[in-house]
C-alpha positions in Angstrom: 0.0 0.0 0.0 1.4 3.4 -0.8 2.2 5.8 2.1 -0.6 7.9 3.3 -0.9 11.3 1.8 -1.7 14.3 4.0 -4.0 17.2 3.3 -1.9 20.3 2.8 -3.2 23.8 2.9 -6.9 23.9 2.2 -7.7 27.5 2.9 -6.3 30.9 1.9 -6.7 34.5 2.8 -9.9 34.9 0.7 -11.3 31.4 0.9 -11.8 29.9 4.4 -11.7 26.2 5.1 -15.2 24.8 4.9 -16.6 21.3 5.3 -17.1 21.0 1.6 -13.4 21.7 0.8 -12.3 19.2 3.5 -14.5 16.4 2.0 -13.3 17.2 -1.5 -9.7 17.0 -0.4 -10.3 13.7 1.3 -11.9 12.2 -1.8 -8.9 13.4 -3.9 -6.5 11.7 -1.4 -8.4 8.4 -1.7 -8.1 8.1 -5.4 -5.4 5.8 -6.7 -3.6 6.1 -10.0 -4.4 3.4 -12.6 -1.0 1.8 -12.0 -1.6 1.6 -8.2 -5.1 0.1 -8.8 -3.6 -2.7 -11.0 -0.8 -3.4 -8.6 -3.4 -3.6 -5.7 -5.5 -6.0 -7.8 -2.4 -8.1 -8.5 -1.7 -8.3 -4.7 -5.3 -9.5 -4.2 -5.0 -12.2 -6.9 -1.5 -13.3 -6.0 -0.6 -12.8 -2.3 2.9 -14.3 -2.9 3.7 -11.1 -4.8 4.5 -9.3 -1.5 7.4 -11.7 -0.8 8.8 -11.7 -4.3 12.4 -10.8 -5.1 13.5 -7.8 -7.0 13.5 -9.5 -10.4 10.0 -10.9 -10.0 8.7 -7.5 -8.7 10.1 -6.0 -11.9 8.2 -8.5 -14.0 5.0 -7.6 -12.2 5.7 -3.9 -12.8 6.3 -4.5 -16.5 3.2 -6.6 -16.8 1.1 -3.8 -15.2 2.6 -1.2 -17.6 1.8 -3.4 -20.6 -1.8 -3.8 -19.4 -2.2 0.0 -18.9 -0.8 0.5 -22.4 -3.2 -2.1 -23.9 -6.1 -0.4 -22.2 -5.2 2.9 -23.7 -4.9 1.3 -27.2 -7.9 -1.0 -26.6 -6.0 -4.2 -27.4 -4.8 -7.2 -25.5 -1.3 -8.2 -24.2 0.8 -11.2 -25.0 3.3 -11.9 -22.2 6.1 -14.5 -22.1 7.5 -14.8 -18.6 9.5 -17.0 -16.3 7.9 -15.6 -13.2 6.4 -18.7 -11.4 3.7 -16.7 -9.6 2.5 -15.1 -12.8 2.4 -18.5 -14.5 0.6 -20.1 -11.5 -2.2 -17.5 -11.4 -2.4 -17.0 -15.2 -5.9 -18.4 -15.5 -7.3 -15.8 -13.1 -5.2 -13.0 -14.6 -6.3 -13.9 -18.1 -9.9 -13.7 -17.1 -9.4 -10.4 -15.2 -7.3 -8.6 -17.8 -7.1 -8.9 -21.6 -3.9 -10.8 -21.8 -2.3 -14.1 -22.8 0.5 -15.4 -20.5 2.9 -18.1 -21.5 6.2 -19.6 -20.3 9.2 -19.5 -22.7 8.9 -23.2 -23.6 5.2 -22.9 -24.4 5.8 -19.9 -26.5 8.6 -21.5 -28.4 7.0 -24.9 -29.1 3.3 -24.1 -28.9 0.8 -24.9 -26.4 -0.3 -28.1 -28.2 3.0 -29.8 -28.0 3.3 -29.5 -24.2 1.8 -32.5 -22.6 1.8 -33.7 -19.0 3.0 -37.3 -18.5 
């Protein structure tokens, strides 16, 4: 969770602090950026993300940036990753966001050729 923001300087010489201005400032503080919303949703879907190492956190960040870009362009995302948590929860993530997640071997040889023994 990002650090809490504080309300700074609501009133001025000509405009006193009113209840309306205080509630508007509180609403503004509660709003999250789209990136923060996606990262919070990732934490809900995959709780192991909190304990991930630096490399895996970087892959989550890049995935979030790709999804934001895809939303702006109204397309979907194709992701090839070695992040085990991303691969483990890919069914839920693919339903939640417009994306296709694969491991490097699946992407190279195709999903049809990978079989469980």
